[in-house]
N, C-alpha and C positions, 0 to 999 in steps of 0.2 A: 452310636448314638453319634450323627454328625454336629460338629461346633459350628456356631454361628457367631456374628458379631452385631452389637447393637450401637449405632452411630447418633447422638443428638448434635443438633446444630449443623446439620450438614446441607443447609442451604447456601452457605458461603464460608469464605475465609477458612480458617484452620480445620474445620469440621468437613469440608470439601475435601481437602488434602488427606485428612484421616479416612474419609470415605475411599478414596482411591487407593490407598493402601489396603484397606480391609478387602475391597473387591480383588486386589490381587493377591491376596493371601488365602482366602476361605470363599467357597460358594454361597455360602447363605448370609446374607447383610441385611439388617433392618435399619434404615437411615429415616429421621425425622427433620423437619424444619420448621421455623416459626410459621412462614406464610404457606398458605395452599398453592400447589403447583409443584413441578419437578424439583427434586433436590439433588446437589451434587454438580450443578453446573454442566451437566454432560460427562461426568467423570466414569460413567458405566458405557459409554459408546451408544446410548439409547435404549438399554436392556431395563433400566429400573422401571417398575410399575409403581403407579402412585395410588393412594387411597384418601378419600377425604371423609 
């Protein structure tokens, strides 16, 4: 079974930093943010997919 990481608060600040580290460490990352739209501030190089 492959492992993944769930990051809350990835829209800005510390959550974005944690998201960057998670993306570097594992293949599967689920990230949430308070506001609709992209999370992570470009942390993924444009590879994150959003859902509403």
